[in-house]
MITIKOL-899349 format. One record per residue (C-alpha): x negated, y, z negated; residue number from 0. Coordinates in steps of 0.5 Angstrom, whole numbers, plus 500, padded with zeros to 3 digits. Layout:
N
u->X; v->Y; w->Z; n->NUM
...
This chain:
173
u->288; v->714; w->700; n->0
u->285; v->708; w->698; n->1
u->291; v->704; w->696; n->2
u->298; v->703; w->693; n->3
u->295; v->706; w->686; n->4
u->294; v->712; w->690; n->5
u->300; v->713; w->694; n->6
u->304; v->711; w->687; n->7
u->300; v->717; w->684; n->8
u->302; v->722; w->689; n->9
u->310; v->720; w->688; n->10
u->308; v->721; w->680; n->11
u->306; v->728; w->682; n->12
u->312; v->730; w->685; n->13
u->316; v->726; w->680; n->14
u->312; v->731; w->675; n->15
u->313; v->737; w->679; n->16
u->321; v->736; w->680; n->17
u->323; v->733; w->673; n->18
u->319; v->739; w->669; n->19
u->324; v->743; w->673; n->20
u->331; v->740; w->670; n->21
u->334; v->744; w->665; n->22
u->339; v->743; w->660; n->23
u->345; v->745; w->664; n->24
u->343; v->740; w->670; n->25
u->343; v->733; w->667; n->26
u->351; v->732; w->668; n->27
u->350; v->735; w->676; n->28
u->351; v->730; w->681; n->29
u->346; v->727; w->686; n->30
u->345; v->724; w->693; n->31
u->346; v->717; w->689; n->32
u->354; v->716; w->690; n->33
u->357; v->716; w->683; n->34
u->350; v->718; w->679; n->35
u->349; v->724; w->675; n->36
u->342; v->727; w->674; n->37
u->341; v->723; w->667; n->38
u->343; v->717; w->671; n->39
u->338; v->718; w->676; n->40
u->332; v->719; w->671; n->41
u->334; v->714; w->667; n->42
u->334; v->709; w->673; n->43
u->327; v->711; w->675; n->44
u->324; v->710; w->669; n->45
u->327; v->704; w->668; n->46
u->324; v->701; w->674; n->47
u->318; v->704; w->673; n->48
u->318; v->701; w->666; n->49
u->319; v->694; w->670; n->50
u->313; v->695; w->674; n->51
u->309; v->697; w->668; n->52
u->311; v->690; w->666; n->53
u->309; v->687; w->672; n->54
u->303; v->690; w->673; n->55
u->300; v->689; w->666; n->56
u->301; v->696; w->663; n->57
u->304; v->693; w->657; n->58
u->308; v->699; w->654; n->59
u->315; v->696; w->655; n->60
u->321; v->698; w->659; n->61
u->323; v->703; w->654; n->62
u->317; v->707; w->654; n->63
u->318; v->715; w->656; n->64
u->314; v->718; w->662; n->65
u->309; v->721; w->658; n->66
u->307; v->714; w->656; n->67
u->308; v->710; w->662; n->68
u->305; v->714; w->667; n->69
u->298; v->713; w->665; n->70
u->299; v->706; w->663; n->71
u->302; v->704; w->670; n->72
u->297; v->709; w->674; n->73
u->291; v->705; w->670; n->74
u->295; v->698; w->672; n->75
u->296; v->700; w->679; n->76
u->288; v->702; w->680; n->77
u->286; v->695; w->678; n->78
u->287; v->690; w->685; n->79
u->287; v->684; w->680; n->80
u->294; v->686; w->678; n->81
u->297; v->686; w->685; n->82
u->295; v->679; w->686; n->83
u->301; v->674; w->686; n->84
u->308; v->674; w->685; n->85
u->313; v->677; w->679; n->86
u->317; v->671; w->677; n->87
u->321; v->676; w->673; n->88
u->323; v->679; w->679; n->89
u->325; v->673; w->683; n->90
u->318; v->671; w->685; n->91
u->317; v->678; w->689; n->92
u->310; v->679; w->691; n->93
u->307; v->684; w->687; n->94
u->304; v->688; w->693; n->95
u->312; v->689; w->695; n->96
u->314; v->691; w->687; n->97
u->308; v->696; w->688; n->98
u->311; v->699; w->694; n->99
u->318; v->698; w->692; n->100
u->317; v->702; w->685; n->101
u->313; v->707; w->689; n->102
u->319; v->708; w->694; n->103
u->324; v->709; w->688; n->104
u->320; v->714; w->685; n->105
u->319; v->718; w->691; n->106
u->326; v->718; w->694; n->107
u->329; v->719; w->687; n->108
u->324; v->725; w->687; n->109
u->328; v->728; w->693; n->110
u->334; v->726; w->690; n->111
u->333; v->730; w->684; n->112
u->330; v->736; w->687; n->113
u->336; v->736; w->692; n->114
u->341; v->736; w->686; n->115
u->337; v->741; w->682; n->116
u->336; v->746; w->687; n->117
u->328; v->745; w->687; n->118
u->323; v->744; w->693; n->119
u->325; v->737; w->696; n->120
u->318; v->737; w->700; n->121
u->315; v->730; w->699; n->122
u->307; v->729; w->700; n->123
u->306; v->727; w->707; n->124
u->301; v->721; w->706; n->125
u->306; v->718; w->701; n->126
u->312; v->719; w->706; n->127
u->308; v->715; w->711; n->128
u->306; v->710; w->707; n->129
u->312; v->708; w->704; n->130
u->316; v->708; w->710; n->131
u->311; v->703; w->714; n->132
u->312; v->699; w->708; n->133
u->319; v->699; w->707; n->134
u->320; v->698; w->715; n->135
u->316; v->691; w->714; n->136
u->321; v->689; w->708; n->137
u->327; v->684; w->710; n->138
u->333; v->688; w->711; n->139
u->337; v->683; w->706; n->140
u->332; v->685; w->701; n->141
u->333; v->693; w->702; n->142
u->340; v->693; w->703; n->143
u->345; v->692; w->697; n->144
u->348; v->695; w->691; n->145
u->342; v->695; w->687; n->146
u->337; v->698; w->693; n->147
u->339; v->702; w->699; n->148
u->345; v->703; w->703; n->149
u->345; v->703; w->711; n->150
u->340; v->707; w->714; n->151
u->343; v->714; w->717; n->152
u->341; v->715; w->724; n->153
u->336; v->721; w->726; n->154
u->333; v->724; w->732; n->155
u->326; v->720; w->735; n->156
u->323; v->727; w->733; n->157
u->325; v->728; w->726; n->158
u->320; v->729; w->721; n->159
u->317; v->723; w->717; n->160
u->320; v->725; w->711; n->161
u->327; v->726; w->714; n->162
u->326; v->719; w->717; n->163
u->324; v->716; w->710; n->164
u->330; v->719; w->707; n->165
u->335; v->717; w->713; n->166
u->332; v->710; w->712; n->167
u->334; v->709; w->705; n->168
u->341; v->711; w->707; n->169
u->341; v->719; w->705; n->170
u->343; v->725; w->710; n->171
u->336; v->729; w->710; n->172
């Protein structure tokens, strides 16, 4: 893996795999995100990927569909210059942190979605390890809120990297 664009690409591949399995009867199903349906979860993930696209100059707008957004965001994340500085629209958050957060959002919500519809919830190991390491470096006050992740869930020291990531973001693996 060369960088955040590659890790995001792994998360995007998993998202593609899982979202392609959503059937017409799945949209109203509950998810591991308290009070959210599959539709709510997909809409949320696409909103934040669109915000990321804006931050990194993908220039597709926050309401772009995934087929438009994915290649534009992949191209934007591949350019190191787009990762420099801060995202003023997001409170001056460093762009590197924004890239990590939209990657984490897509990766974790791929797991949520897979669990909701009964698909394979196995996440790409390289993306899991990188995402967990990145999240653990962020201040707790940035991560733990109604808008982000809930309190971490305890797991055994010998739990898999995926279970540690899922527990870190407040879900029961």
